[in-house]
C-alpha positions in Angstrom: -60.0 7.8 57.6 -58.5 10.0 55.0 -55.4 10.3 57.3 -54.8 6.5 57.4 -55.1 6.3 53.6 -52.6 9.1 53.2 -50.2 7.5 55.7 -50.5 4.1 53.9 -49.9 5.7 50.5 -46.8 7.5 51.8 -45.5 4.3 53.4 -46.0 2.4 50.2 -44.3 5.1 48.3 -41.3 5.1 50.7 -41.0 1.3 50.6 -41.2 1.3 46.8 -38.5 4.0 46.5 -36.3 2.0 48.9 -36.8 -1.2 46.9 -36.1 0.6 43.6 -32.9 2.0 45.1 -31.8 -1.4 46.4 -32.5 -2.9 42.9 -30.6 -0.1 41.0 -27.5 0.2 43.3 -25.6 -2.9 42.0 -25.7 -1.6 38.4 -25.2 2.1 39.1 -21.3 1.9 39.3 -20.9 -0.2 36.1 -23.3 2.1 34.3 -21.3 5.1 35.3 -18.0 3.4 34.3 -19.5 2.5 30.9 -20.7 6.0 30.2 -17.2 7.3 31.0 -15.7 4.7 28.7 -18.1 5.6 25.9 -17.2 9.3 26.3 -13.5 8.5 26.2 -14.0 6.3 23.1 -15.9 9.1 21.4 -13.0 11.5 22.1 -10.5 9.1 20.7 -12.6 8.5 17.6 -12.8 12.3 17.1 -9.0 12.6 17.3 -8.4 9.6 15.0 -10.9 11.0 12.4 -9.0 14.3 12.5 -5.7 12.6 12.0 -7.2 10.5 9.2 -8.4 13.7 7.4 -4.9 15.2 7.8 -3.3 12.1 6.4 -5.7 12.0 3.4 -4.8 15.7 2.7 -1.1 14.9 2.9 -1.5 11.8 0.6 -3.4 13.9 -1.9 -0.6 16.5 -1.8 2.1 13.9 -2.3 0.2 12.2 -5.2 -0.2 15.6 -6.8 3.6 16.1 -6.5 4.5 12.7 -7.9 5.0 12.3 -11.6 2.2 10.9 -13.6 2.2 7.1 -14.0 3.7 5.7 -17.2 1.4 5.8 -20.2 0.4 2.8 -22.2 2.7 4.0 -25.0 5.7 3.8 -22.7 4.7 0.4 -21.4 4.2 -0.9 -24.9 7.2 1.0 -26.2 10.2 -1.0 -27.2 13.9 -0.5 -26.9 16.6 -1.6 -29.4 20.3 -2.0 -28.9 20.9 0.9 -31.2 18.5 3.0 -29.1 20.3 2.1 -25.9 23.7 3.0 -27.5 22.4 6.4 -28.8 20.9 7.2 -25.4 24.1 6.3 -23.7 26.1 8.4 -26.1 23.7 11.4 -25.8 24.1 11.3 -22.0 27.9 11.0 -22.4 28.2 7.9 -20.2 30.3 4.8 -20.4 28.6 1.4 -20.5 29.5 0.9 -16.8 28.1 4.3 -15.8 24.9 3.7 -17.8 24.5 0.3 -16.3 24.9 1.8 -12.8 22.3 4.4 -13.6 19.8 1.9 -14.9 20.6 -0.7 -12.2 22.0 -3.5 -14.3 25.5 -4.8 -15.0 27.9 -3.4 -17.5 27.9 -6.7 -19.4 24.1 -6.4 -19.8 24.5 -3.0 -21.4 27.2 -4.5 -23.7 24.9 -7.3 -24.7 22.0 -4.9 -25.3 24.1 -2.7 -27.6 25.3 -5.7 -29.6 21.7 -6.7 -30.5 20.0 -5.1 -33.4 16.4 -6.1 -32.8 14.0 -5.3 -30.0 15.3 -6.0 -26.5 13.3 -8.2 -24.2 13.6 -6.6 -20.8 12.0 -7.1 -17.4 9.4 -4.5 -16.5 11.6 -3.0 -13.8 14.5 -2.7 -16.1 12.4 -1.3 -18.9 10.9 1.3 -16.6 14.5 2.3 -15.5 15.6 2.8 -19.2 12.4 4.8 -19.9 13.1 6.9 -16.8 16.7 7.6 -18.0 15.3 8.6 -21.4 13.7 11.7 -19.8 16.8 13.1 -18.2 19.7 15.1 -19.6 23.5 14.6 -19.4 23.9 16.9 -16.4 21.2 15.2 -14.4 22.6 11.8 -15.3 26.0 12.8 -14.0 24.4 14.2 -10.8 22.6 11.0 -10.2 25.8 9.0 -10.7 27.6 11.3 -8.2 24.9 10.7 -5.6 25.1 6.9 -6.0 27.8 5.2 -3.8 30.5 3.3 -5.6 30.3 -0.4 -5.1 33.5 -1.9 -3.8 34.3 -5.5 -4.7 34.8 -7.9 -1.7 38.4 -9.0 -1.2 39.0 -12.6 -1.8 41.2 -14.8 0.4 44.3 -15.6 -1.5 46.8 -18.3 -0.8 50.5 -18.2 -1.3 52.4 -21.4 -2.5 55.2 -22.6 -0.2 58.4 -24.3 -1.2 56.9 -27.7 -1.1 54.1 -26.8 -3.5 51.4 -26.7 -0.9 49.2 -23.6 -0.4 49.6 -21.7 2.8 46.4 -20.0 4.0 46.4 -16.6 5.6 
């Protein structure tokens, strides 16, 4: 009888293996595909983390090279018309050139210089004037040379005819 028990055990084992194989077969391919996708994602993550570290190092290097942010003294500092005029004279610039360097109109510089008290300027303009304070005459001339001259747009003109009506071009 031991042979029959052995044969039945083997048959049960074979059938159970077959049933397990049949049950696992439908999920085998998706599982393999998912494992491959996970491996690809891990590789992409590793390259992205490496690129992130490189960019952080580059950012740190750029921030170290940038000038220090303005101090509170500069932000709270004030500018008078007399100060603007003396700065412009020290740089050896005309009102138009100084205006171009600061990023305002020549008329604005004229108005600034005519005021004796503290000037009320926008933050951007104030920062530009403070930035110009820190340069010399040579550098100011170089910056102006780099800037492109602004050409005024041509206006359409009309010529009067004999009858007094304007003739358009």
